[in-house]
Backbone bond lengths (Angstrom), bond angles and torsions (degrees), N, CA, C in turn:
res aa  C-N    CA-C-N  psi(-1)  N-CA   C-N-CA  omega(-1)  CA-C   N-CA-C  phi
1 M - - - 1.463 - - 1.527 109.51 -
2 K 1.292 117.30 130.08 1.452 120.76 177.19 1.511 109.58 -76.45
3 R 1.333 116.59 131.96 1.461 121.21 -177.28 1.525 109.74 -107.89
4 G 1.325 114.59 147.10 1.444 119.38 177.49 1.518 111.66 -69.96
5 R 1.342 116.52 157.25 1.465 120.98 -177.85 1.514 111.77 -96.75
6 G 1.238 118.79 -4.11 1.460 121.79 -179.99 1.512 109.20 -163.47
7 W 1.321 114.58 177.68 1.452 118.31 -179.68 1.521 110.44 -73.06
8 P 1.330 119.67 129.83 1.465 121.27 174.83 1.519 110.69 -60.40
9 I 1.317 115.79 152.18 1.462 120.03 -178.99 1.522 110.60 -57.42
10 A 1.332 116.74 -39.71 1.465 119.89 -179.77 1.527 110.89 -61.41
11 A 1.357 116.36 -39.03 1.462 119.44 179.72 1.517 110.97 -66.80
12 V 1.349 116.80 -41.68 1.469 120.41 178.31 1.524 110.25 -61.50
13 C 1.314 116.50 -44.08 1.465 120.53 178.64 1.524 110.52 -62.43
14 G 1.334 116.00 -39.79 1.459 119.55 178.62 1.508 112.08 -61.79
15 V 1.341 116.52 -43.60 1.469 120.52 178.90 1.521 110.38 -62.71
16 L 1.314 116.93 -42.23 1.462 120.32 179.45 1.527 111.52 -63.24
17 L 1.326 116.50 -40.14 1.458 119.97 178.42 1.523 111.49 -64.80
18 V 1.346 116.00 -41.24 1.462 119.10 177.79 1.522 110.38 -63.85
19 A 1.344 116.76 -42.28 1.460 120.22 178.99 1.526 110.89 -60.93
20 L 1.333 116.53 -40.45 1.460 120.27 177.00 1.515 110.47 -63.17
21 G 1.346 116.42 -40.64 1.456 120.17 177.22 1.509 111.99 -61.15
22 V 1.331 116.60 -40.13 1.469 120.50 178.52 1.519 110.40 -61.77
23 L 1.328 116.35 -42.90 1.468 119.54 179.17 1.526 111.20 -62.43
24 L 1.335 116.56 -40.97 1.461 119.51 179.05 1.526 110.94 -65.22
25 I 1.350 116.47 -42.28 1.453 120.39 178.40 1.526 110.88 -59.67
26 A 1.346 115.18 -39.21 1.459 119.94 -175.42 1.530 112.78 -64.94
27 V 1.331 117.95 -25.41 1.469 119.55 -176.83 1.527 112.29 -102.33
28 V 1.339 117.83 -4.35 1.466 121.30 179.27 1.525 108.81 -107.39
29 P 1.328 119.47 119.89 1.467 120.75 -179.17 1.527 110.84 -57.88
30 Y 1.340 115.31 149.04 1.461 119.12 -178.49 1.521 110.93 -67.96
31 R 1.308 115.48 132.71 1.458 122.34 169.98 1.525 107.23 -131.82
32 P 1.319 117.81 140.32 1.472 119.43 178.91 1.521 111.57 -55.22
33 V 1.324 115.28 142.37 1.462 122.05 175.99 1.527 106.08 -104.47
34 R 1.309 116.15 82.84 1.464 120.53 -172.88 1.532 110.17 -86.20
35 V 1.318 114.52 122.56 1.466 121.69 176.39 1.520 106.66 -130.38
36 E 1.327 116.23 114.26 1.456 120.41 -176.90 1.517 112.22 -68.74
37 G 1.326 116.91 -39.05 1.463 120.83 178.60 1.515 112.51 75.63
38 P 1.325 116.98 172.71 1.471 121.43 -176.92 1.520 111.27 -75.92
39 R 1.315 115.43 156.27 1.453 120.61 173.04 1.531 108.12 -77.55
40 I 1.318 116.27 128.91 1.457 121.77 -178.71 1.522 108.73 -110.76
41 E 1.307 116.07 117.55 1.458 119.92 179.19 1.531 110.08 -75.48
42 P 1.324 117.94 136.66 1.470 119.92 177.69 1.529 111.11 -60.19
43 R 1.314 115.43 141.14 1.463 121.78 178.07 1.526 108.26 -133.54
44 P 1.298 118.56 141.12 1.472 119.56 176.51 1.527 110.29 -67.07
45 L 1.329 115.89 146.64 1.463 119.97 -179.51 1.527 112.09 -72.79
46 E 1.322 117.12 -40.03 1.468 122.15 -179.49 1.525 111.38 54.63
47 L 1.331 115.03 54.72 1.458 120.80 178.44 1.524 110.92 -82.07
48 P 1.325 117.41 152.70 1.472 119.62 175.56 1.528 110.23 -73.66
49 E 1.297 115.58 173.84 1.462 120.62 177.17 1.527 109.17 -60.21
50 P 1.354 117.78 130.47 1.472 119.79 -177.98 1.527 111.87 -63.84
51 L 1.322 115.22 151.48 1.449 120.98 175.70 1.532 110.03 -75.73
52 A 1.302 117.23 131.85 1.456 120.70 173.21 1.524 108.63 -65.27
53 G 1.326 116.37 136.64 1.458 120.82 178.54 1.508 114.71 91.75
54 L 1.339 118.33 -7.49 1.463 120.81 176.27 1.529 108.24 -67.76
55 R 1.338 117.09 132.37 1.467 120.39 -174.77 1.518 109.61 -147.36
56 L 1.340 115.43 144.36 1.459 122.11 179.60 1.524 109.99 -114.10
57 H 1.336 115.83 128.52 1.460 122.89 175.29 1.531 108.88 -106.97
58 V 1.341 116.12 133.81 1.460 121.30 -178.17 1.526 109.19 -118.03
59 F 1.330 115.42 125.82 1.464 122.75 176.48 1.529 108.69 -121.17
60 N 1.341 116.03 157.91 1.456 119.78 168.83 1.524 108.50 -124.07
61 T 1.335 116.29 133.71 1.464 120.91 -173.95 1.521 113.57 -109.65
62 G 1.337 118.57 0.28 1.456 118.92 -179.99 1.512 112.47 165.35
63 A 1.330 115.17 -160.01 1.467 121.76 -179.47 1.522 109.28 -142.87
64 N 1.322 116.26 139.87 1.462 123.52 178.43 1.522 110.60 -122.53
65 R 1.320 114.70 153.42 1.466 119.83 169.45 1.521 108.11 -140.63
66 M 1.331 116.08 122.40 1.462 121.00 179.86 1.518 110.33 -79.35
67 S 1.314 115.39 155.01 1.458 120.71 176.83 1.523 110.52 -65.94
68 S 1.336 116.00 142.20 1.466 120.17 176.10 1.521 111.32 -62.66
69 L 1.335 117.87 -19.36 1.464 120.72 176.36 1.521 111.46 -63.48
70 L 1.358 116.51 -27.22 1.459 121.06 -176.81 1.524 113.42 -96.86
71 V 1.330 117.16 -34.79 1.468 119.43 -168.96 1.527 113.63 -125.64
72 G 1.320 118.34 7.33 1.452 120.07 179.25 1.523 112.33 96.48
73 P 1.335 116.96 175.37 1.466 120.93 -172.03 1.528 113.61 -68.77
74 D 1.320 114.62 151.66 1.470 123.72 172.67 1.528 113.72 54.94
75 P 1.308 119.17 52.28 1.474 119.28 177.53 1.525 110.35 -68.25
76 P 1.329 118.22 137.61 1.466 120.45 179.03 1.526 111.39 -84.15
77 W 1.324 115.52 165.17 1.451 121.07 168.72 1.522 108.59 -73.62
78 R 1.339 116.31 139.69 1.460 120.48 -177.95 1.525 110.53 -133.09
79 A 1.319 115.01 158.83 1.463 122.20 -176.16 1.527 112.12 -67.54
80 V 1.338 115.30 157.87 1.463 122.91 174.84 1.535 107.24 -124.91
81 P 1.332 117.80 80.16 1.465 120.43 -171.40 1.521 114.44 -81.16
82 A 1.324 113.54 164.61 1.462 123.57 169.63 1.524 106.49 -140.45
83 F 1.320 116.62 149.24 1.458 121.28 -172.60 1.531 110.47 -129.03
84 L 1.324 115.25 142.84 1.460 121.79 172.80 1.514 108.77 -124.38
85 I 1.320 116.00 136.66 1.463 121.42 -179.32 1.524 107.84 -119.43
86 E 1.320 116.24 122.42 1.470 121.24 172.90 1.521 107.70 -83.91
87 V 1.321 116.92 114.74 1.461 121.98 -178.98 1.521 109.20 -116.48
88 P 1.326 118.44 112.06 1.469 119.96 179.27 1.526 111.62 -52.77
89 G 1.323 114.82 127.45 1.456 120.52 179.69 1.513 114.44 88.12
90 H 1.336 117.69 -9.59 1.471 120.72 -176.91 1.519 112.58 -131.11
91 G 1.314 118.57 9.38 1.456 120.98 178.19 1.514 112.53 68.39
92 L 1.331 115.75 -151.75 1.459 121.74 179.19 1.526 110.39 -91.05
93 V 1.323 115.01 138.69 1.467 122.83 174.32 1.517 107.41 -117.97
94 A 1.331 117.27 124.90 1.464 121.31 176.67 1.521 109.50 -95.22
95 F 1.335 116.04 137.21 1.465 121.28 170.98 1.526 106.15 -118.60
96 D 1.328 116.00 108.89 1.458 124.98 -174.58 1.523 110.93 64.52
97 L 1.346 115.10 148.79 1.463 121.51 -171.25 1.517 113.17 -119.74
98 G 1.347 118.21 0.98 1.460 120.01 176.67 1.517 113.04 75.39
99 L 1.347 115.53 -147.09 1.460 121.98 -174.92 1.524 111.90 -84.80
100 S 1.316 115.11 158.23 1.463 122.48 176.71 1.526 110.22 -89.11
101 H 1.346 116.03 168.88 1.466 120.95 174.61 1.522 110.80 -57.69
102 E 1.338 115.75 -44.11 1.457 119.97 -174.64 1.518 112.24 -63.14
103 V 1.330 116.46 -43.54 1.462 119.53 179.99 1.526 110.41 -71.55
104 A 1.330 117.22 -36.88 1.461 120.07 176.43 1.522 110.87 -59.90
105 E 1.321 116.73 -33.18 1.463 121.86 -178.57 1.519 112.47 -83.05
106 S 1.342 117.05 -43.75 1.468 120.69 -168.16 1.514 114.54 -121.00
107 G 1.314 119.29 2.84 1.455 120.65 179.61 1.510 112.03 66.31
108 E 1.332 115.74 -150.99 1.464 120.12 -175.33 1.525 113.02 -66.25
109 E 1.347 117.72 -12.33 1.459 119.69 175.72 1.527 111.08 -62.34
110 A 1.333 116.80 -23.70 1.462 121.22 179.27 1.518 112.55 -87.06
111 I 1.333 118.03 -3.29 1.462 121.92 -178.90 1.517 108.55 -98.61
112 A 1.312 116.46 124.53 1.458 120.96 -176.31 1.523 110.87 -62.58
113 P 1.330 117.12 141.26 1.455 119.46 173.28 1.529 109.16 -66.88
114 P 1.316 118.27 153.58 1.462 126.95 6.35 1.530 114.70 -85.62
115 V 1.370 118.12 -9.17 1.465 119.34 -176.63 1.527 110.80 -60.57
116 G 1.339 115.58 -40.60 1.460 119.57 -179.78 1.509 113.94 -63.15
117 W 1.321 117.45 -18.26 1.459 120.33 177.12 1.528 112.17 -81.11
118 L 1.314 116.76 -15.81 1.464 120.82 -169.55 1.529 113.67 -111.95
119 M 1.326 117.42 9.45 1.450 119.56 178.15 1.524 109.81 -155.56
120 E 1.314 115.14 156.92 1.463 122.12 169.31 1.519 107.15 -113.16
121 S 1.329 116.36 144.10 1.450 120.15 -176.28 1.521 109.32 -142.97
122 R 1.324 116.23 135.35 1.456 121.75 -177.62 1.532 110.43 -133.91
123 G 1.311 115.72 135.06 1.453 122.32 172.38 1.509 108.70 -142.07
124 R 1.316 116.52 -167.90 1.459 121.99 175.26 1.529 108.42 -135.06
125 P 1.337 117.31 130.54 1.459 119.05 175.46 1.530 109.88 -55.76
126 G 1.305 115.22 137.83 1.454 119.69 -179.08 1.508 114.18 87.72
127 L 1.347 117.95 0.15 1.463 120.73 178.68 1.522 112.08 -124.29
128 T 1.330 116.71 23.50 1.457 119.08 168.13 1.531 107.58 -71.44
129 L 1.315 116.88 168.94 1.459 120.70 -168.17 1.522 113.06 -55.33
130 E 1.326 118.26 -47.13 1.464 119.06 -174.07 1.530 111.30 -64.59
131 F 1.345 118.24 -32.85 1.456 120.62 176.37 1.527 111.35 -69.86
132 Q 1.328 116.32 -41.83 1.463 119.20 178.52 1.532 110.80 -64.53
133 M 1.320 116.77 -37.60 1.465 119.46 177.40 1.528 110.72 -59.91
134 K 1.327 116.18 -49.34 1.466 120.16 -179.34 1.523 110.83 -61.73
135 E 1.333 116.04 -39.59 1.461 120.88 178.75 1.526 111.52 -57.40
136 D 1.334 116.21 -33.52 1.462 121.31 -175.55 1.527 113.13 -105.74
137 G 1.328 116.47 17.29 1.458 120.08 172.62 1.507 115.41 80.82
138 L 1.332 118.33 18.91 1.463 122.43 177.28 1.531 108.79 -110.21
139 S 1.297 117.05 128.33 1.456 120.75 -175.71 1.531 111.50 -88.74
140 P 1.335 118.28 127.16 1.473 119.51 173.24 1.521 112.55 -57.02
141 E 1.335 117.18 -30.15 1.469 120.47 179.63 1.520 112.12 -67.65
142 A 1.335 117.02 -17.53 1.469 120.46 178.87 1.525 112.40 -80.28
143 V 1.342 117.51 -8.80 1.462 120.96 178.39 1.527 108.62 -75.74
144 Q 1.317 116.30 117.78 1.466 121.98 -178.26 1.527 112.64 -96.51
145 T 1.334 115.98 -27.09 1.464 120.93 -176.38 1.516 109.05 -138.78
146 V 1.324 117.11 136.30 1.468 123.06 174.10 1.519 108.27 -118.51
147 I 1.323 116.57 123.99 1.468 122.52 175.13 1.526 107.35 -106.08
148 L 1.315 116.98 122.92 1.465 121.65 176.52 1.520 108.69 -104.91
149 S 1.325 116.09 119.65 1.464 119.36 -178.48 1.522 111.38 -63.99
150 H 1.331 116.87 -32.44 1.457 123.25 173.81 1.523 106.71 -170.79
151 L 1.329 117.86 178.66 1.460 120.61 -168.89 1.520 114.55 -99.47
152 H 1.317 120.32 14.92 1.462 119.46 174.22 1.523 109.50 -66.22
153 G 1.336 115.97 144.12 1.450 121.96 -169.45 1.510 115.72 -63.45
154 D 1.334 118.24 -18.49 1.462 119.72 177.33 1.526 111.68 -86.47
155 H 1.323 116.58 10.37 1.467 121.92 176.10 1.532 111.85 -124.69
156 T 1.340 117.15 -17.95 1.459 120.10 -176.28 1.525 113.07 -93.26
157 G 1.334 118.52 -13.65 1.450 123.78 168.89 1.513 115.23 49.14
158 V 1.333 116.53 -141.12 1.460 123.20 178.39 1.530 106.53 -98.39
159 A 1.313 115.54 75.81 1.468 119.99 -174.80 1.513 111.77 -60.51
160 S 1.333 117.31 -31.72 1.460 120.01 -177.49 1.522 112.50 -63.79
161 A 1.339 117.91 -22.56 1.471 120.47 177.24 1.525 111.80 -70.25
162 F 1.335 116.74 -11.39 1.465 121.58 -177.68 1.534 110.90 -123.99
163 A 1.337 116.32 26.35 1.468 120.69 -174.56 1.522 112.37 -63.46
164 H 1.328 117.33 -19.66 1.465 121.24 178.44 1.522 112.39 -75.46
165 A 1.330 117.07 -16.84 1.467 122.14 -175.22 1.525 111.06 -85.47
166 S 1.324 116.27 165.79 1.457 122.36 170.59 1.525 108.36 -88.98
167 F 1.330 117.20 135.20 1.455 122.13 -179.04 1.525 110.18 -103.86
168 I 1.327 115.13 142.66 1.461 122.29 173.78 1.525 107.48 -128.51
169 A 1.314 116.44 129.78 1.462 121.08 178.07 1.522 108.26 -149.66
170 G 1.321 116.00 179.33 1.452 121.14 -172.48 1.520 113.74 -78.03
171 P 1.327 116.15 -178.92 1.464 121.00 -175.76 1.520 112.37 -62.73
172 G 1.337 115.41 138.14 1.454 121.71 177.15 1.512 115.20 81.39
173 T 1.341 118.17 5.22 1.465 120.21 -173.96 1.515 113.70 -83.55
174 R 1.303 117.27 -29.98 1.467 120.22 -173.56 1.532 111.31 -55.47
175 S 1.309 117.90 -54.44 1.463 120.92 -176.89 1.520 111.44 -68.54
176 R 1.316 117.44 -33.00 1.468 120.55 -177.55 1.520 112.47 -74.97
177 F 1.336 117.90 -23.34 1.457 120.52 -177.84 1.527 112.47 -101.98
178 L 1.317 117.11 -31.14 1.456 120.83 -173.92 1.518 113.69 -101.71
179 D 1.324 117.85 -38.89 1.462 120.99 -170.50 1.528 111.10 -104.48
180 V 1.339 115.29 55.34 1.464 121.93 178.68 1.526 107.78 -133.81
181 P 1.332 117.93 157.49 1.469 119.84 -175.84 1.523 114.24 -58.74
182 D 1.329 118.53 -33.87 1.469 120.70 -178.10 1.523 111.55 -104.79
183 A 1.338 117.32 35.55 1.465 121.51 179.13 1.526 109.87 -53.79
184 P 1.342 118.12 135.53 1.461 120.99 -172.49 1.522 114.65 -66.42
185 F 1.335 118.11 -13.48 1.453 120.20 -178.76 1.527 112.17 -96.21
186 G 1.340 116.82 -0.30 1.452 121.02 174.46 1.510 112.29 56.88
187 A 1.352 114.47 -134.43 1.457 119.91 -178.07 1.519 112.46 -82.98
188 A 1.328 117.26 -8.03 1.456 120.91 -179.92 1.526 110.39 -68.57
189 P 1.315 117.65 155.80 1.471 119.51 177.46 1.522 111.20 -58.19
190 A 1.316 116.38 136.79 1.456 120.35 177.60 1.525 110.13 -66.84
191 P 1.324 117.65 144.26 1.464 119.83 179.92 1.519 111.80 -72.54
192 A 1.326 115.39 165.30 1.462 119.55 171.04 1.524 108.29 -60.00
193 W 1.331 116.65 136.35 1.470 120.92 -173.72 1.520 108.90 -136.36
194 Q 1.322 116.11 127.40 1.459 120.90 175.80 1.521 109.42 -122.63
195 E 1.319 115.62 139.09 1.458 120.83 176.65 1.520 109.06 -99.92
196 F 1.326 114.87 142.37 1.456 121.19 -179.77 1.513 108.59 -130.28
197 G 1.314 116.43 127.17 1.450 120.45 177.72 1.511 110.08 169.85
198 V 1.295 116.71 170.75 1.456 121.12 -178.13 1.526 109.80 -60.46
199 G 1.328 115.15 123.99 1.451 119.89 178.12 1.510 114.52 86.20
200 E 1.342 118.37 -3.32 1.458 119.90 -179.69 1.527 110.18 -78.56
201 E 1.327 116.08 138.89 1.459 120.46 -177.97 1.524 111.81 -73.66
202 D 1.343 118.06 -33.39 1.458 120.50 -174.18 1.518 111.63 -63.79
203 R 1.321 116.27 -54.23 1.463 120.67 -177.96 1.524 108.74 -139.02
204 A 1.301 116.21 76.81 1.459 119.94 179.79 1.527 109.43 -73.06
205 P 1.327 117.95 132.80 1.467 120.28 177.97 1.522 111.37 -55.34
206 S 1.327 115.00 138.77 1.453 118.55 -170.71 1.524 114.53 -116.83
207 T 1.329 118.23 -9.95 1.452 118.20 -173.17 1.516 110.59 -159.41
208 R 1.335 116.34 176.90 1.462 123.10 171.13 1.522 108.24 -98.27
209 L 1.327 114.78 160.31 1.455 121.42 172.37 1.519 106.99 -149.92
210 G 1.326 116.96 112.41 1.455 119.96 -176.86 1.523 110.18 54.89
211 P 1.345 118.31 -128.48 1.465 120.37 -178.37 1.525 113.94 -80.86
212 F 1.325 118.48 -3.60 1.463 121.61 -172.30 1.531 110.29 -94.59
213 E 1.341 114.82 135.55 1.463 119.02 -170.84 1.526 113.65 -100.14
214 A 1.329 119.42 -5.82 1.463 120.68 -175.85 1.522 108.89 -139.02
215 V 1.329 116.37 97.67 1.467 122.24 -168.10 1.525 109.49 -138.82
216 V 1.334 116.10 147.92 1.458 120.80 171.41 1.525 108.87 -136.90
217 D 1.327 115.83 139.55 1.464 123.03 175.74 1.529 106.66 -80.61
218 L 1.336 117.22 109.18 1.462 121.86 -168.60 1.522 112.90 -56.30
219 F 1.322 117.87 -50.10 1.457 121.73 -176.59 1.527 113.08 -107.91
220 G 1.325 117.26 0.82 1.455 120.52 -179.83 1.513 114.20 75.27
221 D 1.349 117.30 12.84 1.465 120.90 -179.72 1.520 113.21 -119.40
222 G 1.337 116.60 7.05 1.456 120.81 178.19 1.503 114.81 79.59
223 S 1.333 119.01 4.27 1.466 120.88 -176.34 1.521 112.70 -75.38
224 I 1.339 117.47 -43.61 1.463 122.87 -178.96 1.515 109.05 -135.32
225 H 1.321 116.21 125.65 1.463 121.10 173.65 1.526 108.55 -109.89
226 L 1.330 116.91 127.23 1.456 122.21 173.44 1.521 108.95 -87.44
227 I 1.338 115.44 136.75 1.460 121.38 -175.47 1.528 108.66 -123.68
228 A 1.322 117.65 121.42 1.458 121.46 176.14 1.519 109.05 -69.60
229 A 1.318 115.99 128.13 1.467 119.95 -176.39 1.527 109.53 -118.99
230 G 1.335 117.74 -98.08 1.458 120.31 -174.28 1.516 109.95 92.23
231 G 1.313 115.58 162.63 1.460 121.25 -179.90 1.506 111.33 117.68
232 H 1.334 117.33 -60.14 1.471 120.28 173.49 1.522 108.37 -67.03
233 T 1.337 116.17 -50.83 1.460 123.36 166.58 1.523 106.84 -132.44
234 D 1.313 116.29 169.04 1.461 119.58 -179.63 1.522 111.89 -68.64
235 E 1.369 116.22 -24.58 1.467 118.64 -173.08 1.519 114.47 -99.70
236 D 1.331 118.88 8.67 1.463 120.64 -175.67 1.525 112.76 -52.88
237 I 1.341 115.52 134.24 1.455 120.76 167.57 1.529 108.71 -133.59
238 M 1.320 115.78 152.83 1.456 122.63 177.19 1.527 108.09 -119.94
239 A 1.338 115.67 168.34 1.468 119.73 178.53 1.520 109.39 -137.58
240 L 1.321 116.20 127.78 1.464 121.93 173.57 1.523 107.69 -99.81
241 V 1.335 115.87 119.66 1.462 122.16 -177.99 1.524 107.69 -103.29
242 N 1.317 116.59 119.78 1.462 122.65 -173.71 1.532 110.14 -88.46
243 L 1.336 115.96 71.77 1.459 121.53 -175.61 1.530 111.54 -70.83
244 P 1.330 117.27 154.34 1.468 120.30 -178.31 1.527 114.49 -59.44
245 Q 1.342 117.19 -32.00 1.463 119.99 -178.13 1.521 112.93 -101.94
246 G 1.315 116.59 20.19 1.453 121.15 175.92 1.513 112.03 127.58
247 P 1.335 118.06 139.11 1.463 121.50 -175.63 1.521 112.75 -68.54
248 V 1.330 114.92 152.19 1.461 123.58 178.53 1.518 108.33 -127.67
249 L 1.341 116.66 133.93 1.463 121.96 177.01 1.522 109.15 -104.05
250 L 1.331 116.31 117.29 1.458 123.04 173.25 1.525 107.25 -94.38
251 T 1.322 116.81 114.45 1.463 119.69 -168.11 1.513 114.66 -97.41
252 G 1.358 118.46 -14.21 1.455 116.60 -166.39 1.515 108.52 56.29
253 D 1.318 117.05 -151.98 1.458 119.46 -178.79 1.520 113.47 -89.85
254 A 1.336 117.25 11.17 1.468 118.82 168.08 1.526 109.45 -61.80
255 V 1.342 116.49 -29.02 1.474 123.09 165.72 1.520 104.98 -128.66
256 V 1.314 117.07 106.20 1.461 120.44 -171.25 1.528 111.10 -70.98
257 H 1.335 116.31 -44.53 1.463 121.47 -179.83 1.521 108.05 -162.57
258 F 1.329 116.59 171.23 1.464 120.28 -175.09 1.520 112.23 -67.47
259 D 1.324 118.66 -32.04 1.465 120.25 177.29 1.522 109.98 -62.09
260 W 1.323 116.41 -40.44 1.464 121.11 178.25 1.520 110.25 -65.29
261 L 1.330 116.81 -41.17 1.463 120.82 -179.37 1.529 111.20 -62.20
262 A 1.327 117.42 -32.29 1.459 121.57 -177.00 1.519 113.52 -85.19
263 S 1.318 117.97 -6.58 1.455 122.15 -174.91 1.521 110.89 -112.38
264 D 1.324 116.51 155.85 1.464 120.37 171.78 1.522 111.75 -88.49
265 D 1.325 117.85 0.26 1.460 122.36 178.73 1.526 108.95 -83.89
266 V 1.330 116.83 109.25 1.463 119.87 177.21 1.526 111.22 -84.99
267 E 1.322 116.51 1.60 1.461 123.76 174.73 1.530 111.08 62.42
268 R 1.316 114.86 179.03 1.460 119.82 -177.99 1.526 113.02 -83.58
269 I 1.315 117.49 -1.32 1.462 119.01 -175.10 1.526 113.27 -86.59
270 A 1.320 118.44 -10.44 1.463 120.30 -177.08 1.530 110.61 -76.59
271 S 1.339 116.08 130.75 1.460 119.31 175.86 1.522 111.18 -75.30
272 D 1.330 116.87 -28.19 1.465 123.08 179.62 1.524 107.34 -137.44
273 P 1.334 118.57 90.43 1.465 121.34 -174.43 1.523 113.82 -56.22
274 E 1.321 118.42 -39.48 1.469 120.47 -179.00 1.527 110.92 -66.46
275 R 1.310 116.70 -43.81 1.467 119.49 178.28 1.526 110.61 -66.98
276 A 1.333 117.48 -39.34 1.464 120.85 177.51 1.525 110.71 -58.55
277 A 1.336 116.83 -40.95 1.466 120.44 179.35 1.525 111.53 -68.21
278 T 1.326 116.79 -36.38 1.472 119.63 177.70 1.516 110.83 -63.49
279 I 1.325 116.87 -47.91 1.464 120.29 178.78 1.521 110.47 -62.21
280 R 1.318 116.81 -43.72 1.475 120.48 177.30 1.521 110.92 -55.17
281 N 1.327 117.09 -45.33 1.462 120.40 -178.62 1.525 112.07 -69.13
282 Q 1.327 117.05 -33.80 1.466 119.51 174.77 1.527 110.50 -63.02
283 V 1.327 116.74 -45.01 1.463 120.16 179.41 1.523 110.46 -67.11
284 R 1.326 117.37 -35.94 1.468 120.46 175.90 1.528 110.92 -59.36
285 S 1.323 116.15 -43.51 1.465 118.86 -178.11 1.525 110.27 -66.06
286 L 1.319 116.36 -34.86 1.454 120.70 176.22 1.526 110.25 -67.29
287 A 1.335 116.54 -42.64 1.461 120.74 179.68 1.517 111.49 -63.99
288 A 1.322 117.03 -36.09 1.464 120.82 -177.95 1.521 111.71 -63.90
289 A 1.344 116.39 -28.99 1.462 119.71 179.62 1.524 111.52 -73.52
290 G 1.336 116.94 -21.80 1.453 121.43 173.09 1.513 115.78 75.01
291 E 1.330 118.55 11.06 1.471 119.77 -176.73 1.519 113.51 -101.68
292 V 1.321 117.43 -1.95 1.460 121.34 -175.84 1.525 109.48 -126.84
293 L 1.330 116.88 135.16 1.456 122.57 171.90 1.524 107.54 -85.48
294 I 1.317 117.18 121.53 1.456 122.32 -177.83 1.520 109.13 -100.27
295 L 1.334 115.84 127.31 1.461 121.78 177.89 1.528 108.57 -117.66
296 P 1.344 117.67 99.61 1.462 120.90 -179.31 1.523 112.50 -66.93
297 G 1.327 114.33 170.18 1.458 120.47 -176.05 1.505 114.84 -64.48
298 H 1.346 117.58 -27.66 1.464 120.10 -177.45 1.522 111.39 -142.81
299 D 1.319 116.39 49.17 1.470 118.60 -179.26 1.530 109.12 -156.86
300 L 1.320 116.20 105.83 1.462 121.46 179.04 1.523 112.01 -109.21
301 R 1.343 116.86 11.26 1.465 120.05 -171.75 1.518 112.91 -59.71
302 R 1.315 118.11 -38.10 1.463 120.37 -173.14 1.527 113.45 -79.64
303 L 1.328 116.22 -10.06 1.451 117.75 -178.85 1.525 111.82 -63.31
304 R 1.325 116.83 -35.62 1.460 119.60 179.75 1.523 111.73 -70.84
305 E 1.327 117.11 -16.53 1.460 120.48 -179.95 1.525 111.55 -88.82
306 T 1.332 117.17 -11.66 1.465 118.91 -177.91 1.522 110.07 -77.12
307 R 1.328 115.21 150.29 1.462 119.47 176.93 1.525 108.79 -65.30
308 P 1.327 117.73 149.70 1.465 120.05 178.91 1.526 110.85 -56.82
309 R 1.323 116.56 136.82 1.445 122.45 -179.42 1.525 109.32 -135.13
310 S 1.320 116.06 137.80 1.458 120.03 178.71 1.524 111.85 -76.23
311 D 1.345 117.79 -16.43 1.462 120.99 -178.62 1.528 112.66 -97.72
312 L 1.329 117.46 6.19 1.465 122.39 -177.69 1.525 108.01 -136.55
313 V 1.337 116.84 110.85 1.460 122.03 -174.18 1.523 109.24 -109.61
314 L 1.323 116.47 119.87 1.464 122.24 177.85 1.521 107.94 -96.98
315 H 1.314 116.73 111.96 1.456 120.90 -177.28 1.525 110.29 -87.85
316 H 1.332 116.48 118.84 1.458 122.87 177.56 1.532 111.23 53.66
317 P 1.320 117.58 68.64 1.475 120.45 -178.48 1.526 113.95 -55.17
318 E 1.341 117.55 -26.27 1.469 118.86 178.14 1.524 111.31 -61.65
319 R 1.327 116.96 -24.62 1.462 120.64 179.13 1.524 112.05 -79.47
320 F 1.322 117.14 -8.28 1.464 119.90 176.16 1.529 111.42 -74.32
321 E 1.326 117.53 -16.36 1.460 121.77 -178.02 1.527 110.26 -88.02
322 P 1.347 118.45 131.88 1.470 119.84 178.31 1.526 113.24 -55.12
323 S 1.349 117.11 -30.63 1.459 120.12 -177.44 1.531 112.74 -64.54
324 F 1.341 118.62 -17.82 1.461 120.64 176.86 1.518 111.25 -67.47
325 W 1.330 116.82 -28.68 1.455 122.77 -173.65 1.524 110.39 -95.24
326 P 1.327 119.49 157.36 1.478 122.00 -174.32 1.520 112.41 -76.31
327 I 1.328 116.59 64.93 1.463 119.63 -175.55 1.524 112.45 -73.91
328 D 1.330 117.42 -14.37 1.466 120.21 178.62 1.517 112.56 -96.00
329 R 1.347 116.03 12.46 1.469 119.87 178.76 1.507 110.60 -59.69
330 D 1.317 115.65 134.32 1.468 119.53 178.24 1.517 110.23 -71.36
């Protein structure tokens, strides 16, 4: 793939516009961005029989705290998870990769402005996803597919450790992740990349699933369904994992945390507030039915409350607590 030698004019203009937005946010006091959204009628999921041996591994790679300018006063530190799914016949599938080496080492100083101005991020060197996998006997080379819920840096992790895998992400992600001067794969060959979203040629949504209107069965065996989302970013995707002991919804930041799910405030972080509210209401209707375990993009608190399950492995639960990470770093 031929790579550009500098930032395209459109990208420079985009960065300048975001920087201007940050300045405007900084001088306007926070007010809730309440969007009620449409009423979503509950719908049965109608999932196929789960695959025997399907298993979900949950890791945490650090802790984040958003600026009060974006999400209101006193924001707490929240988890930065990464997920691995054992799929019989398809190896390991990663959903989000957590923090990068650079952020684990230097915190938000490693995050380019203006994003680095609007969040704090903490990790520990040697505890990014690929290191934690090796620590627990899981090989990064066994990952065959990587699903990125969106391209924010606390979800794209150390992508180069999985360059052998095929990547799936939302619409418009290929050029933004691969064909830029600081592409995470450097001079190495870019991995296979497929885009998934409404209207995308690579993986156009083919069916409904419960309350969701744009869904594709990833492997055609009912194990993982990709769900077109949007709202937090334009490229948001979610994944429903049809585990033997009950389905699990991995939301990425389409549902940031349970407090967000319970509120009509979509906060200042939503790229499309109306779409964010629609997705929130769809997930609410799913939650009301009580048959799905929902795992938001930055909230692992309820995992410790779930009954023990052989199909759901929590790796180092002590790392799920923000206090494990150096949140008091000067």
